[in-house]
C-alpha positions in Angstrom: 52.0 54.9 1.6 53.2 55.9 -1.9 50.6 58.7 -2.0 51.9 60.1 1.3 55.5 60.2 -0.1 54.3 62.1 -3.3 52.5 64.7 -1.1 55.6 65.3 1.1 57.8 65.8 -2.0 55.4 68.4 -3.4 55.5 70.4 -0.2 59.3 70.5 -0.2 59.4 71.7 -3.8 56.9 74.5 -3.1 58.9 75.6 0.0 62.2 76.0 -2.0 60.4 77.9 -4.7 59.1 80.4 -2.2 62.5 80.9 -0.6 64.2 81.6 -4.0 61.4 84.0 -5.0 61.6 85.9 -1.7 65.4 86.3 -1.9 65.1 87.6 -5.5 62.5 90.1 -4.5 64.7 91.2 -1.5 67.6 91.9 -3.8 65.5 93.9 -6.2 64.1 96.0 -3.4 67.6 96.5 -2.0 68.9 97.6 -5.3 66.1 100.1 -5.8 66.5 101.5 -2.3 70.2 102.3 -2.6 70.2 103.4 -6.2 70.3 107.2 -5.2 74.1 107.3 -4.5 77.0 105.8 -6.4 78.6 104.2 -3.4 75.4 102.7 -2.4 75.0 101.5 -6.0 78.2 99.5 -5.9 77.2 98.0 -2.6 73.8 97.2 -4.0 75.3 95.6 -7.1 77.6 93.6 -5.0 74.8 92.6 -2.8 72.7 91.7 -5.9 75.4 89.6 -7.3 75.8 87.9 -3.9 72.1 87.3 -3.7 72.1 86.0 -7.4 74.8 83.6 -6.5 73.0 82.4 -3.5 69.7 82.2 -5.5 71.5 80.2 -8.2 73.0 77.9 -5.7 69.7 77.4 -4.2 68.2 76.9 -7.6 70.8 74.2 -8.4 70.1 72.5 -5.1 66.4 72.7 -5.8 66.9 71.3 -9.3 68.9 68.4 -8.0 66.4 67.8 -5.3 63.6 67.9 -7.8 65.5 65.6 -10.2 66.0 63.2 -7.3 62.3 63.4 -6.5 61.5 63.0 -10.2 63.5 59.8 -10.3 61.8 58.6 -7.2 58.4 59.3 -8.7 59.6 57.6 -11.9 60.6 54.6 -10.0 57.4 54.7 -8.1 55.4 54.8 -11.3 57.5 52.0 -12.7 56.9 49.9 -9.7 53.2 50.8 -9.8 53.1 49.9 -13.5 54.8 46.6 -12.7 52.3 45.8 -9.9 49.4 46.7 -12.2 50.8 44.5 -14.9 51.2 41.8 -12.4 47.7 42.2 -11.2 46.5 42.2 -14.8 48.4 39.0 -15.4 46.8 37.5 -12.4 43.4 38.7 -13.5 44.0 37.1 -16.9 45.0 33.9 -15.3 41.9 34.0 -13.1 39.8 34.7 -16.2 41.4 31.7 -18.0 40.8 29.6 -14.8 37.2 30.7 -14.6 36.7 29.8 -18.3 38.1 26.4 -17.6 35.9 26.0 -14.5 32.9 27.1 -16.6 33.8 24.6 -19.3 34.0 21.9 -16.6 30.6 23.0 -15.2 29.1 22.7 -18.7 30.6 19.3 -19.1 29.3 18.3 -15.6 25.8 19.7 -16.5 25.8 17.6 -19.7 27.0 14.6 -17.8 24.3 15.2 -15.1 21.6 15.5 -17.8 22.9 12.3 -19.4 22.9 10.5 -16.1 19.3 11.8 -15.5 18.2 10.5 -18.9 19.9 7.2 -18.1 18.2 7.1 -14.7 14.8 7.8 -16.3 15.5 5.1 -18.9 16.6 2.7 -16.1 13.5 3.5 -14.2 11.4 2.8 -17.3 13.2 -0.4 -17.9 12.8 -1.3 -14.3 9.0 -0.8 -14.6 8.9 -2.9 -17.7 11.0 -5.6 -16.0 8.6 -5.6 -13.1 5.6 -5.9 -15.3 7.3 -8.7 -17.2 8.4 -10.5 -14.1 4.9 -10.1 -12.6 3.4 -11.8 -15.6 6.0 -14.6 -15.8 5.9 -15.4 -12.1 2.1 -15.2 -11.8 1.6 -17.6 -14.7 3.2 -20.6 -13.1 1.8 -19.6 -9.7 -1.6 -19.6 -11.2 -1.2 -23.2 -12.3 0.2 -24.3 -8.9 -2.5 -22.7 -6.8 -5.3 -23.5 -9.2 -4.5 -27.2 -9.5 -3.9 -27.5 -5.8 -7.4 -26.2 -5.1 -8.9 -28.6 -7.6 -6.9 -31.5 -6.2 -8.1 -30.6 -2.7 -11.7 -31.3 -3.9 -10.9 -34.9 -5.1 -11.3 -38.0 -3.0 -7.8 -38.0 -1.4 -6.4 -39.8 1.6 -5.9 -37.6 4.7 -2.1 -37.7 4.0 -2.7 -36.5 0.5 -5.1 -33.8 1.6 -2.5 -32.5 4.0 0.2 -32.5 1.3 -2.0 -30.7 -1.2 -2.9 -28.2 1.5 0.8 -27.6 2.2 1.4 -27.0 -1.6 -1.6 -24.6 -1.7 -0.6 -22.6 1.4 3.0 -22.5 0.5 2.1 -21.2 -3.0 -0.1 -18.5 -1.5 2.7 -17.5 0.9 5.1 -17.3 -2.0 2.7 -15.2 -4.0 2.3 -12.8 -1.1 6.1 -12.5 -0.8 6.3 -11.8 -4.5 3.7 -9.1 -4.3 5.5 -7.5 -1.3 8.7 -7.4 -3.3 7.1 -5.9 -6.3 5.3 -3.3 -4.1 8.5 -2.4 -2.3 10.3 -2.0 -5.6 7.6 0.3 -6.9 7.7 2.4 -3.7 11.5 2.8 -4.1 11.2 3.8 -7.7 8.3 6.2 -7.0 5.9 4.2 -9.2 3.6 3.1 -6.3 0.1 4.6 -6.6 -3.1 4.4 -4.7 -6.6 5.8 -5.4 -7.5 7.6 -2.1 -10.6 9.4 -3.4 -12.9 6.4 -3.8 -15.6 5.7 -1.2 -15.1 2.1 0.0 -17.8 0.3 2.0 -16.0 -1.3 5.0 -18.7 -3.9 5.4 -17.6 -5.6 2.1 -14.0 -5.3 3.0 -14.4 -6.9 6.4 -16.4 -9.7 5.0 -13.7 -10.4 2.4 -11.1 -10.4 5.2 -13.2 -12.7 7.3 -13.8 -15.2 4.4 -10.1 -15.5 3.7 -8.5 -15.2 7.1 -10.9 -16.9 9.4 -10.3 -20.5 8.1 -6.5 -19.9 8.6 -7.2 -18.8 12.2 -9.5 -21.7 13.0 -7.0 -24.1 11.5 -4.5 -23.0 14.2 -7.2 -23.3 16.9 -7.5 -19.5 17.3 -10.6 -17.5 18.0 -11.2 -15.0 15.1 -13.6 -12.1 15.7 -14.6 -8.9 14.1 -16.0 -6.4 16.7 -17.7 -3.2 15.6 -18.3 -0.4 18.1 -21.2 2.1 18.0 -21.0 4.3 14.9 -19.6 1.5 12.6 -22.1 -1.2 13.4 -24.2 -0.7 10.2 -23.5 -1.6 6.6 -23.3 2.0 5.3 -20.0 3.1 6.8 -17.4 4.1 4.1 -13.8 5.3 4.0 -11.8 7.3 1.4 -9.5 4.6 0.2 -8.3 2.3 -2.5 -10.3 -0.8 -1.9 -7.6 -3.2 -3.1 -4.9 -1.4 -1.1 -7.1 -1.3 2.1 -7.7 -5.0 1.9 -4.0 -5.5 1.3 -3.2 -3.6 4.5 -5.7 -5.5 6.6 -4.7 -8.9 5.1 -1.0 -8.1 6.0 -1.9 -7.2 9.6 -4.3 -10.0 10.2 -2.0 -12.5 8.4 0.9 -11.4 10.7 -1.3 -11.7 13.8 -2.3 -15.3 12.9 1.3 -16.1 12.0 2.7 -14.9 15.3 -0.1 -16.3 17.6 0.1 -19.8 18.8 -3.0 -19.8 21.0 -5.7 -17.4 22.1 -7.4 -15.0 19.7 -7.0 -12.7 16.7 -9.6 -10.0 16.4 -10.4 -6.9 14.3 -11.9 -4.1 16.4 -13.5 -1.3 14.3 -14.3 2.1 15.7 -14.6 5.8 15.0 -11.6 8.1 15.8 -11.9 11.8 15.7 -8.9 14.2 15.5 -9.0 18.0 14.8 -12.2 17.9 12.9 -11.3 14.8 10.8 -13.1 11.5 11.3 -11.2 8.3 10.8 -12.3 4.6 10.8 -9.9 2.8 13.1 -9.0 -0.8 12.5 -7.3 -2.4 15.6 -5.9 -5.8 14.8 -5.3 -7.4 18.1 -3.7 -10.7 19.0 -2.5 -12.7 22.0 0.7 -13.7 20.2 4.5 -13.4 20.9 4.5 -9.6 21.0 7.3 -7.3 20.2 10.1 -6.2 22.5 10.1 -2.5 23.3 13.5 -1.9 21.8 12.3 -3.3 18.4 9.1 -1.1 18.2 11.0 1.9 16.8 12.1 0.0 13.7 9.1 -2.4 13.2 8.0 -0.5 10.0 11.5 -0.4 8.5 12.1 -2.7 5.4 13.6 -6.1 6.1 13.3 -5.8 9.9 12.6 -9.1 11.6 11.2 -10.2 14.9 13.9 -10.7 17.5 13.8 -12.5 20.8 14.5 -10.9 24.1 18.2 -11.8 23.9 18.5 -10.1 20.5 18.6 -13.2 18.3 16.4 -13.6 15.3 13.4 -15.9 15.9 13.7 -18.2 12.9 10.4 -19.9 13.7 8.6 -16.6 12.6 11.2 -15.2 10.3 10.1 -13.2 7.3 11.4 -10.5 4.9 9.9 -7.7 7.0 8.5 -6.0 3.9 4.8 -6.5 4.6 4.6 -4.0 7.4 6.9 -1.5 5.6 4.5 -1.6 2.6 1.4 -1.4 4.8 2.8 1.6 6.6 3.5 3.4 3.3 0.0 2.6 2.0 -1.6 3.9 5.2 0.3 7.3 4.8 -0.7 7.5 1.1 -4.3 7.0 2.0 -4.1 10.0 4.3 -4.0 7.9 7.4 -1.4 6.2 9.5 -0.4 2.9 11.1 0.7 2.6 14.7 1.6 -0.3 17.0 1.4 -1.1 20.7 2.9 -4.3 22.0 4.0 -6.2 25.1 6.6 -8.9 24.6 5.1 -12.4 25.1 1.6 -10.8 25.7 0.4 -9.7 22.3 0.2 -6.8 19.9 -2.2 -4.2 18.6 -1.7 -2.7 15.2 -4.0 0.3 14.6 -4.8 1.4 11.0 -6.5 4.8 10.7 -8.3 5.7 7.4 -10.3 8.9 6.6 -14.0 8.1 6.7 -17.3 9.0 5.1 -20.5 7.8 6.9 -23.9 7.4 5.3 -26.4 6.7 8.0 -29.7 4.9 7.3 -32.7 7.1 7.6 -35.6 5.9 9.8 -37.5 4.4 6.8 -34.3 2.4 5.8 -33.4 1.3 9.3 -35.2 -2.1 9.1 -33.6 -2.7 5.7 -30.1 -2.0 7.2 -30.7 -4.3 10.1 -32.0 -7.0 7.7 -28.8 -6.8 5.7 -26.7 -7.1 8.8 -28.8 -10.0 10.1 -28.4 -12.3 7.2 -24.8 -13.5 6.6 -23.5 -13.1 3.1 -23.4 -16.4 1.4 -21.7 -17.6 -1.8 -23.7 -19.6 -4.3 -21.0 -20.1 -6.9 -20.1 -23.6 -5.7 -23.6 -24.8 -6.3 -24.3 -22.9 -9.5 -24.1 -24.4 -13.0 -23.5 -22.2 -16.0 -24.6 -22.7 -19.6 -22.7 -21.6 -22.7 -19.7 -22.0 -24.9 -16.4 -20.3 -23.9 -13.4 -19.4 -26.1 -10.2 -19.4 -24.1 -7.2 -17.6 -25.5 -4.2 -18.8 -23.4 -0.7 -19.7 -24.5 0.4 -21.6 -21.4 -0.5 -25.3 -21.6 -0.7 -25.5 -17.8 -3.2 -22.7 -17.6 -5.2 -24.0 -20.5 -5.7 -27.3 -18.6 -6.6 -25.5 -15.4 -9.1 -23.0 -16.9 -10.6 -25.7 -19.0 -11.1 -27.9 -15.9 -12.7 -25.0 -13.9 -15.1 -24.1 -16.7 -16.2 -27.7 -17.5 -16.8 -28.3 -13.8 -19.1 -25.2 -14.0 -21.1 -26.9 -16.8 -19.5 -24.9 -19.7 -18.3 -26.0 -23.1 -14.8 -24.7 -24.0 -12.6 -24.1 -27.0 -8.8 -23.4 -26.4 -6.5 -21.4 -28.6 -2.9 -20.3 -27.9 -2.6 -16.9 -29.5 -4.7 -13.8 -30.2 -4.8 -14.3 -34.0 -6.4 -17.7 -33.6 -8.9 -16.2 -31.1 -9.9 -13.6 -33.8 -10.3 -16.4 -36.4 -12.3 -18.7 -34.1 -14.6 -15.8 -33.0 -15.4 -15.3 -36.7 -15.9 -19.0 -37.5 -17.9 -20.3 -34.5 -20.5 -18.9 -32.1 -19.3 -18.3 -28.5 -21.1 -16.9 -25.5 -18.0 -15.3 -24.0 -14.2 -15.1 -24.5 -11.5 -15.3 -21.8 -8.5 -13.4 -23.1 -5.0 -13.7 -21.9 -2.9 -10.5 -22.7 0.7 -11.5 -23.3 0.5 -14.1 -26.1 2.6 -14.8 -29.2 1.6 -13.8 -32.8 -1.0 -11.3 -31.6 -1.4 -10.0 -28.0 -4.7 -9.9 -26.2 -5.1 -6.1 -26.6 -5.1 -6.3 -30.4 -7.2 -9.4 -30.4 -9.8 -7.9 -28.2 -10.0 -4.7 -30.4 -10.5 -6.8 -33.6 -13.1 -9.1 -32.0 -15.1 -6.2 -30.5 -15.0 -4.4 -33.9 -16.6 -7.4 -35.6 -18.7 -8.7 -32.7 -19.4 -5.8 -30.3 -22.1 -7.8 -28.4 -19.7 -10.7 -27.6 -18.3 -10.3 -24.0 -14.5 -10.4 -23.7 -13.0 -10.9 -20.2 -9.3 -10.2 -19.7 -7.8 -13.1 -17.6 -4.2 -12.1 -17.3 -1.1 -12.1 -15.1 -0.6 -8.4 -16.0 -1.5 -7.0 -12.6 0.5 -3.7 -12.6 -1.1 -0.4 -12.0 -3.0 0.7 -15.1 -3.2 -2.7 -16.7 -6.9 -2.9 -16.1 -7.4 0.5 -17.8 -5.5 -0.8 -20.9 -7.7 -3.9 -21.0 -10.9 -1.8 -20.8 -9.5 0.6 -23.5 -9.0 -2.4 -25.8 -12.7 -3.2 -25.5 -12.7 -5.8 -22.7 -15.9 -6.1 -20.7 -14.1 -7.4 -17.5 -10.7 -7.8 -16.0 -9.4 -10.6 -13.8 -5.8 -11.3 -12.6 -3.9 -14.5 -12.2 -3.6 -16.6 -10.2 -7.2 -17.5 -11.1 -9.6 -16.9 -8.2 -12.3 -19.5 -9.1 -15.0 -17.7 -7.1 -14.3 -14.4 -8.7 -14.1 -16.0 -12.2 -17.5 -17.7 -11.7 -19.0 -14.5 -10.3 -18.0 -12.6 -13.4 -19.2 -15.3 -15.7 -22.6 -15.3 -14.0 -23.1 -11.7 -15.1 -22.8 -12.7 -18.8 -24.1 -16.3 -18.9 -27.3 -18.2 -18.1 -27.3 -20.1 -14.9 -28.8 -23.5 -14.1 -29.0 -23.8 -10.3 -29.3 -27.4 -9.3 -31.2 -26.3 -6.2 -34.0 -25.1 -8.4 -34.4 -28.7 -9.5 -35.0 -30.2 -6.1 -38.5 -31.3 -7.1 -36.9 -33.9 -9.3 -36.0 -36.0 -6.3 -37.2 -39.6 -6.8 -40.1 -41.0 -4.9 -37.7 -43.5 -3.2 -35.4 -40.7 -2.1 -38.4 -38.7 -0.8 -39.7 -41.6 1.2 -36.2 -42.2 2.7 -36.0 -38.5 3.7 -39.4 -38.7 5.3 -38.4 -41.7 7.3 -35.1 -40.3 8.5 -36.7 -36.9 9.3 -39.1 -38.6 11.8 -36.2 -40.1 13.7 -34.1 -37.0 14.3 -34.2 -34.7 17.3 -35.2 -31.1 17.1 -31.5 -30.1 17.5 -31.2 -30.4 13.7 -33.4 -27.4 13.3 -30.7 -25.2 14.8 -28.4 -25.5 11.7 -29.1 -24.7 8.0 -26.9 -27.1 6.0 -27.1 -24.9 2.8 -26.0 -21.8 4.7 -23.1 -23.8 6.3 -22.0 -25.1 2.9 -22.3 -21.7 1.2 -20.2 -20.2 4.1 -17.5 -22.8 4.3 -17.8 -24.5 0.9 -15.9 -27.7 1.8 -17.1 -30.6 3.9 -13.5 -31.5 4.8 -13.0 -28.0 6.2 -16.4 -28.3 8.0 -15.1 -31.4 9.7 -12.1 -29.5 10.9 -14.1 -26.5 12.0 -16.8 -28.2 14.0 -14.5 -29.5 16.9 -12.9 -26.0 17.2 -16.4 -24.4 17.2 -17.6 -26.7 19.9 -14.6 -26.2 22.1 -14.4 -22.4 21.8 -18.1 -21.7 22.1 -18.5 -23.9 25.2 -15.9 -21.6 26.8 -17.6 -18.5 25.4 -20.9 -19.7 26.9 -19.3 -20.1 30.3 -17.7 -16.6 30.1 -21.1 -15.1 28.9 -22.9 -16.8 31.8 -20.4 -15.1 34.2 -20.8 -11.7 32.5 -24.6 -12.0 32.7 -24.4 -12.9 36.4 -22.1 -9.9 37.1 -24.3 -7.7 34.8 -21.1 -6.5 33.1 -22.4 -4.8 30.0 -19.1 -4.6 28.3 -18.3 -8.3 28.7 -21.9 -9.3 27.8 -21.7 -7.3 24.5 -18.3 -8.8 23.7 -19.1 -12.5 24.2 -22.6 -12.1 22.7 -20.9 -10.7 19.6 -18.5 -13.5 19.5 -21.2 -16.2 19.8 -23.3 -14.4 17.2 -20.5 -14.4 14.7 -19.5 -18.0 15.3 -23.1 -19.3 15.1 -23.7 -17.2 12.0 -20.8 -18.9 10.3 -22.2 -22.3 11.3 -25.6 -21.5 9.7 -27.3 -21.3 13.1 -29.6 -18.5 12.3 -31.7 -18.5 15.5 -28.6 -18.3 17.6 -27.3 -15.6 15.4 -30.5 -13.5 16.0 -30.5 -14.1 19.7 -26.8 -13.3 19.9 -27.4 -10.0 18.1 -30.2 -9.1 20.4 -28.1 -9.7 23.5 -25.2 -7.8 21.9 -27.5 -4.8 21.3 -28.8 -5.1 24.9 -25.3 -5.0 26.2 -24.5 -2.0 24.0 -27.5 -0.1 25.4 -27.0 -1.5 28.9 -30.5 -2.9 29.1 -29.6 -5.1 32.0 -33.1 -6.5 32.5 -32.9 -8.3 29.1 -29.6 -10.1 29.9 -31.0 -13.1 31.7 -34.0 -13.9 29.5 -32.0 -13.7 26.3 -29.2 -15.7 27.8 -31.6 -18.5 28.8 -32.9 -18.6 25.2 -29.4 -18.7 23.8 -28.5 -21.5 26.2 -31.6 -23.6 25.2 -30.8 -23.3 21.5 -27.1 -23.8 22.0 -27.8 -27.0 23.9 -29.9 -28.2 21.0 -27.1 -27.3 18.5 -24.6 -29.3 20.6 -27.0 -32.2 20.7 -27.0 -32.2 16.9 -23.3 -31.7 16.4 -22.4 -34.4 18.9 -24.1 -37.0 16.7 -22.0 -39.0 14.3 -24.6 -38.7 11.6 -25.3 -35.0 12.1 -24.2 -34.1 8.5 -26.6 -36.6 6.9 -29.4 -35.4 9.2 -28.8 -31.8 8.2 -28.6 -32.6 4.5 -31.8 -34.6 4.7 -33.7 -31.9 6.6 -32.5 -29.3 4.1 -33.7 -31.5 1.1 -37.0 -32.0 2.9 -37.4 -28.2 3.5 -36.7 -27.6 -0.2 -39.2 -30.1 -1.2 -41.9 -28.6 1.0 -41.2 -25.2 -0.3 
């Protein structure tokens, strides 16, 4: 707008200048034109004077006009200058404000960096706290579980046995809860790690799950089964996974299935699942338990979610922290797989764990070997094996000292106990030991430093870390310190004895069966003549190796008889209908149950009928079923006798003597 005013003023000034100039030129021309006569000259002068006056008047008017315009321009410039100064002032204020904001941002960045460092320090402290808590909690739990297991083997009354069992089971449940809490905390802090690049044989994993979980299922009167479909029915199927974490997932799923099932079955069904060029091993953990309402399925894998009844109330009979499934779901994803669920309220649930697989098939030459491995159940010999040697135990907890000393002495070993690493180093230099069990967190000198010094002076002396330090990487620290083995607390007696067997001489009492006295031999011969052929259906040593406890055998046998009588009826119906699927299913169930009971002949026949069902060889159903029925009746005849255990023991001793 100001620019338009200036342009208008300039045009007006130019117009007045032109008018004055034109009038002046007209006067001059007029004067020149009339200059030839005197009269005309006077008139011309008069006219010139008049024109000059007019021109002067016009000049004055133009000057005043220009002056007014000049003042306007001056005021305009002044106003513009004021506005510019005002804008400069605002810009300066903005600059100052920007500098203040920049200073505040710098302060915020410094604060954020400080908070980040504090968070990193807090995370590190949290990790150290978890490691310390893991150690301090596992140490007393080790004593509680270990002593309860030893007490269970003593000659207790039924009431005392039940009380000890409650202590042991409650301790194990508490330990699982503690492990879930630690795992969840590590997940939240980003410290949870798995090794998903190892090849893990699922045969060993499934056997471990069966050994631990089957007794718990049988105790509740449940049928426990592991069913393998075609493609995973040999011992060479592997998955890409962390073995410990895979077992943890399956333990959680099977444990929940047993917990939430009052009657019926819990089974693990293993199969191959293919998706977009990737093969997975699929573990379906099925149960006939309480099931999950459809409205709760969407949050079943959320932390701290709990089972609710149909009216929305928490079912306190089965309440839990809800962490196990959340941790299992996270592990499945970290392994490159997934965990899903299908459930019907009051009917049961199926949790499906998918893990990437690798399969190594047996070649034709190895096929018989593969089948032989599958045929013979894996048995544990630790409970019957005596070890020879002298063990140095470095352990600062008096409770754990007593427990470990008792376990080792029951295994036939001599022991020496010290309560810190420095004493362990000194004793290793003063006395001869065959092996050292080394705790890690001890006063005066920790286990890491003690192991380093001992291995430096005695590199041939085996050192086994036996510690409550069970965090990720603790095993690597132990091996780096020179340890030859690594075991965690609570002490698993079977694992401990298995490790000791690798480094110590064994004295198996079964090898000394020829030392039976002549009186005992005669007694065995007399009793063996009086027993029926049914005793031949059961191998006492296999049964003991599989179960490991006569009291537990007494509990299992009634359940075995009841369940397998029902299975035989169902198998008979399936054979009659020639239903291959049902024949395979029930033959598999009977095969597994009889294998656990040490009934090898029934195990073999069950396997043959299962294979016939898989291949739909219908003509083999009836002949094999008749053989199974015959041998099963013989087994029942034996187990229904009050003295069946003594008969089985005597026949086993006689067979050993003959061999």
